[in-house]
N, CA and C atoms as an extended XYZ file, in Angstrom:
249
Properties=species:S:1:pos:R:3:atomname:S:1:resname:S:1:resid:I:1 pbc="F F F"
N       -12.530       30.969       29.249 N   MET     1
C       -12.908       30.239       28.056 CA  MET     1
C       -13.930       31.062       27.292 C   MET     1
N       -13.448       32.022       26.588 N   ALA     2
C       -14.346       32.874       25.808 CA  ALA     2
C       -14.901       32.107       24.622 C   ALA     2
N       -16.143       32.286       24.334 N   GLY     3
C       -16.773       31.706       23.152 CA  GLY     3
C       -17.355       30.324       23.347 C   GLY     3
N       -17.234       29.725       24.520 N   THR     4
C       -17.814       28.402       24.721 CA  THR     4
C       -19.176       28.558       25.373 C   THR     4
N       -20.076       27.678       25.000 N   THR     5
C       -21.431       27.755       25.537 CA  THR     5
C       -21.683       26.712       26.604 C   THR     5
N       -20.765       25.767       26.761 N   GLY     6
C       -20.960       24.717       27.749 CA  GLY     6
C       -21.853       23.606       27.242 C   GLY     6
N       -22.262       23.639       25.992 N   ARG     7
C       -23.123       22.599       25.440 CA  ARG     7
C       -22.276       21.456       24.891 C   ARG     7
N       -22.910       20.296       24.827 N   MET     8
C       -22.235       19.142       24.221 CA  MET     8
C       -22.246       19.302       22.711 C   MET     8
N       -21.294       18.649       22.062 N   GLN     9
C       -21.219       18.695       20.599 CA  GLN     9
C       -22.389       17.914       20.003 C   GLN     9
N       -22.836       18.275       18.792 N   PRO    10
C       -23.896       17.505       18.129 CA  PRO    10
C       -23.473       16.050       17.930 C   PRO    10
N       -24.453       15.179       17.794 N   SER    11
C       -24.145       13.745       17.719 CA  SER    11
C       -23.319       13.393       16.491 C   SER    11
N       -23.408       14.135       15.397 N   GLY    12
C       -22.647       13.828       14.192 CA  GLY    12
C       -21.277       14.484       14.169 C   GLY    12
N       -20.879       15.134       15.241 N   PHE    13
C       -19.615       15.865       15.278 CA  PHE    13
C       -18.447       14.909       15.376 C   PHE    13
N       -17.423       15.166       14.551 N   ARG    14
C       -16.176       14.402       14.630 CA  ARG    14
C       -15.032       15.378       14.794 C   ARG    14
N       -14.200       15.120       15.743 N   ALA    15
C       -13.029       15.965       15.940 CA  ALA    15
C       -12.083       15.756       14.757 C   ALA    15
N       -11.404       16.783       14.312 N   PRO    16
C       -10.495       16.617       13.175 CA  PRO    16
C        -9.318       15.723       13.534 C   PRO    16
N        -8.946       14.894       12.585 N   ASP    17
C        -7.806       14.003       12.771 CA  ASP    17
C        -6.543       14.775       12.407 C   ASP    17
N        -5.614       14.867       13.324 N   LEU    18
C        -4.428       15.678       13.100 CA  LEU    18
C        -3.250       14.884       12.546 C   LEU    18
N        -3.443       13.599       12.278 N   HIS    19
C        -2.371       12.795       11.709 CA  HIS    19
C        -2.067       13.286       10.295 C   HIS    19
N        -0.777       13.399        9.900 N   PRO    20
C        -0.434       13.927        8.579 CA  PRO    20
C        -1.057       13.150        7.422 C   PRO    20
N        -1.163       11.827        7.531 N   ALA    21
C        -1.749       11.038        6.455 CA  ALA    21
C        -3.228       11.337        6.292 C   ALA    21
N        -3.906       11.688        7.380 N   ALA    22
C        -5.334       11.994        7.304 CA  ALA    22
C        -5.567       13.355        6.682 C   ALA    22
N        -4.608       14.251        6.835 N   ARG    23
C        -4.779       15.596        6.281 CA  ARG    23
C        -4.618       15.634        4.778 C   ARG    23
N        -3.844       14.715        4.194 N   CYS    24
C        -3.612       14.782        2.751 CA  CYS    24
C        -4.807       14.273        1.966 C   CYS    24
N        -5.739       13.608        2.572 N   GLY    25
C        -6.968       13.210        1.898 CA  GLY    25
C        -6.963       11.783        1.379 C   GLY    25
N        -5.811       11.245        1.016 N   THR    26
C        -5.751        9.872        0.534 CA  THR    26
C        -4.648        9.130        1.258 C   THR    26
N        -4.900        7.862        1.474 N   GLN    27
C        -3.879        6.999        2.055 CA  GLN    27
C        -3.588        5.918        1.031 C   GLN    27
N        -2.329        5.601        0.850 N   ILE    28
C        -1.945        4.613       -0.144 CA  ILE    28
C        -1.031        3.597        0.525 C   ILE    28
N        -1.306        2.340        0.274 N   SER    29
C        -0.444        1.303        0.835 CA  SER    29
C         0.743        1.094       -0.094 C   SER    29
N         1.722        0.396        0.397 N   VAL    30
C         2.908        0.122       -0.409 CA  VAL    30
C         2.526       -0.704       -1.626 C   VAL    30
N         1.625       -1.663       -1.441 N   LEU    31
C         1.207       -2.505       -2.556 CA  LEU    31
C         0.466       -1.692       -3.610 C   LEU    31
N        -0.433       -0.794       -3.180 N   ASN    32
C        -1.126        0.065       -4.147 CA  ASN    32
C        -0.144        0.959       -4.886 C   ASN    32
N         0.894        1.417       -4.195 N   PHE    33
C         1.915        2.232       -4.833 CA  PHE    33
C         2.579        1.450       -5.966 C   PHE    33
N         2.954        0.178       -5.709 N   PHE    34
C         3.579       -0.631       -6.744 CA  PHE    34
C         2.617       -0.935       -7.892 C   PHE    34
N         1.341       -1.156       -7.577 N   VAL    35
C         0.356       -1.399       -8.635 CA  VAL    35
C         0.259       -0.177       -9.541 C   VAL    35
N         0.186        1.008       -8.953 N   ARG    36
C         0.082        2.217       -9.765 CA  ARG    36
C         1.337        2.459      -10.581 C   ARG    36
N         2.511        2.185      -10.005 N   ILE    37
C         3.766        2.298      -10.759 CA  ILE    37
C         3.747        1.340      -11.942 C   ILE    37
N         3.337        0.094      -11.708 N   PHE    38
C         3.270       -0.918      -12.759 CA  PHE    38
C         2.305       -0.497      -13.860 C   PHE    38
N         1.122       -0.053      -13.481 N   VAL    39
C         0.108        0.360      -14.448 CA  VAL    39
C         0.593        1.557      -15.261 C   VAL    39
N         1.179        2.541      -14.598 N   ASN    40
C         1.635        3.732      -15.305 CA  ASN    40
C         2.864        3.460      -16.167 C   ASN    40
N         3.736        2.559      -15.742 N   THR    41
C         4.937        2.250      -16.514 CA  THR    41
C         4.597        1.547      -17.820 C   THR    41
N         3.693        0.600      -17.762 N   PHE    42
C         3.383       -0.175      -18.954 CA  PHE    42
C         2.200        0.380      -19.733 C   PHE    42
N         1.679        1.524      -19.338 N   GLY    43
C         0.630        2.192      -20.098 CA  GLY    43
C        -0.697        1.461      -20.101 C   GLY    43
N        -0.974        0.733      -19.033 N   ILE    44
C        -2.232        0.000      -18.932 CA  ILE    44
C        -3.335        0.983      -18.543 C   ILE    44
N        -4.539        0.757      -19.048 N   THR    45
C        -5.676        1.591      -18.680 CA  THR    45
C        -5.888        1.515      -17.174 C   THR    45
N        -6.225        2.634      -16.548 N   GLN    46
C        -6.432        2.669      -15.092 CA  GLN    46
C        -7.552        1.707      -14.712 C   GLN    46
N        -7.243        0.735      -13.828 N   PRO    47
C        -8.241       -0.268      -13.457 CA  PRO    47
C        -9.258        0.263      -12.448 C   PRO    47
N       -10.376       -0.433      -12.393 N   ALA    48
C       -11.384       -0.151      -11.370 CA  ALA    48
C       -10.809       -0.590      -10.018 C   ALA    48
N       -11.361       -0.088       -8.910 N   PRO    49
C       -10.806       -0.444       -7.594 CA  PRO    49
C       -10.737       -1.949       -7.327 C   PRO    49
N       -11.753       -2.696       -7.731 N   GLY    50
C       -11.723       -4.144       -7.523 CA  GLY    50
C       -10.639       -4.817       -8.345 C   GLY    50
N       -10.494       -4.369       -9.583 N   THR    51
C        -9.467       -4.918      -10.456 CA  THR    51
C        -8.077       -4.516       -9.972 C   THR    51
N        -7.971       -3.305       -9.428 N   GLU    52
C        -6.691       -2.849       -8.888 CA  GLU    52
C        -6.277       -3.711       -7.689 C   GLU    52
N        -7.238       -4.084       -6.865 N   ALA    53
C        -6.935       -4.946       -5.712 CA  ALA    53
C        -6.486       -6.322       -6.181 C   ALA    53
N        -7.141       -6.857       -7.203 N   ARG    54
C        -6.753       -8.166       -7.745 CA  ARG    54
C        -5.362       -8.100       -8.373 C   ARG    54
N        -5.081       -7.006       -9.086 N   ALA    55
C        -3.747       -6.815       -9.666 CA  ALA    55
C        -2.704       -6.714       -8.559 C   ALA    55
N        -3.052       -6.073       -7.463 N   GLY    56
C        -2.137       -5.962       -6.333 CA  GLY    56
C        -1.790       -7.315       -5.755 C   GLY    56
N        -2.796       -8.171       -5.623 N   ARG    57
C        -2.534       -9.516       -5.111 CA  ARG    57
C        -1.646      -10.301       -6.077 C   ARG    57
N        -1.883      -10.145       -7.385 N   PHE    58
C        -1.083      -10.833       -8.389 CA  PHE    58
C         0.364      -10.337       -8.367 C   PHE    58
N         0.556       -9.036       -8.278 N   ILE    59
C         1.907       -8.477       -8.232 CA  ILE    59
C         2.619       -8.914       -6.951 C   ILE    59
N         1.909       -8.938       -5.832 N   ALA    60
C         2.515       -9.407       -4.580 CA  ALA    60
C         2.928      -10.870       -4.702 C   ALA    60
N         2.099      -11.680       -5.352 N   LEU    61
C         2.432      -13.094       -5.568 CA  LEU    61
C         3.664      -13.219       -6.459 C   LEU    61
N         3.738      -12.410       -7.519 N   MET    62
C         4.905      -12.444       -8.405 CA  MET    62
C         6.178      -12.035       -7.661 C   MET    62
N         6.104      -10.969       -6.861 N   LEU    63
C         7.277      -10.519       -6.115 CA  LEU    63
C         7.718      -11.559       -5.086 C   LEU    63
N         6.757      -12.209       -4.432 N   THR    64
C         7.080      -13.263       -3.476 CA  THR    64
C         7.755      -14.435       -4.180 C   THR    64
N         7.224      -14.811       -5.330 N   GLY    65
C         7.831      -15.891       -6.109 CA  GLY    65
C         9.244      -15.544       -6.548 C   GLY    65
N         9.449      -14.300       -6.945 N   LEU    66
C        10.782      -13.858       -7.355 CA  LEU    66
C        11.761      -13.910       -6.181 C   LEU    66
N        11.312      -13.481       -5.010 N   LEU    67
C        12.179      -13.540       -3.825 CA  LEU    67
C        12.518      -14.979       -3.447 C   LEU    67
N        11.558      -15.880       -3.546 N   VAL    68
C        11.804      -17.295       -3.250 CA  VAL    68
C        12.793      -17.867       -4.255 C   VAL    68
N        12.631      -17.527       -5.527 N   LEU    69
C        13.539      -18.009       -6.562 CA  LEU    69
C        14.961      -17.488       -6.328 C   LEU    69
N        15.100      -16.217       -6.014 N   LEU    70
C        16.419      -15.649       -5.742 CA  LEU    70
C        17.068      -16.289       -4.520 C   LEU    70
N        16.279      -16.553       -3.489 N   ALA    71
C        16.810      -17.205       -2.295 CA  ALA    71
C        17.276      -18.623       -2.612 C   ALA    71
N        16.529      -19.329       -3.455 N   ALA    72
C        16.921      -20.693       -3.828 CA  ALA    72
C        18.207      -20.679       -4.641 C   ALA    72
N        18.333      -19.769       -5.584 N   VAL    73
C        19.551      -19.667       -6.396 CA  VAL    73
C        20.741      -19.293       -5.514 C   VAL    73
N        20.541      -18.337       -4.608 N   ALA    74
C        21.627      -17.944       -3.709 CA  ALA    74
C        22.051      -19.110       -2.829 C   ALA    74
N        21.105      -19.879       -2.357 N   SER    75
C        21.418      -21.039       -1.519 CA  SER    75
C        22.199      -22.080       -2.309 C   SER    75
N        21.796      -22.336       -3.554 N   LEU    76
C        22.511      -23.295       -4.378 CA  LEU    76
C        23.918      -22.833       -4.699 C   LEU    76
N        24.074      -21.553       -5.015 N   LEU    77
C        25.392      -21.029       -5.315 CA  LEU    77
C        26.294      -21.064       -4.093 C   LEU    77
N        25.732      -20.755       -2.953 N   ARG    78
C        26.508      -20.790       -1.721 CA  ARG    78
C        26.959      -22.210       -1.406 C   ARG    78
N        26.045      -23.165       -1.590 N   ALA    79
C        26.382      -24.561       -1.325 CA  ALA    79
C        27.454      -25.049       -2.300 C   ALA    79
N        27.444      -24.559       -3.534 N   ALA    80
C        28.414      -25.011       -4.534 CA  ALA    80
C        29.810      -24.441       -4.268 C   ALA    80
N        29.894      -23.226       -3.752 N   PHE    81
C        31.188      -22.572       -3.605 CA  PHE    81
C        31.765      -22.620       -2.200 C   PHE    81
N        31.019      -23.030       -1.209 N   VAL    82
C        31.500      -23.031        0.171 CA  VAL    82
C        32.240      -24.321        0.491 C   VAL    82
N        31.997      -25.369       -0.224 N   ARG    83
C        32.611      -26.669        0.076 CA  ARG    83
C        34.067      -26.519        0.147 C   ARG    83
């Protein structure tokens, strides 16, 4: 073991994280990805982090509502045509 001194690492030492997401410097969730797509598509001014989180919750609520609506329509159509 050439070059080792046998000493312990300093207390502030952190071993490097070798996970690919940690190496790129930023991590983005799926919801943040959709918020940024929405903001960039409609030309909205880039929001502050707190506002971006609130927009993310609103967009998630809208998408959930849309999925519930589509499921209800599909259920009604299925019930109408399966008889």
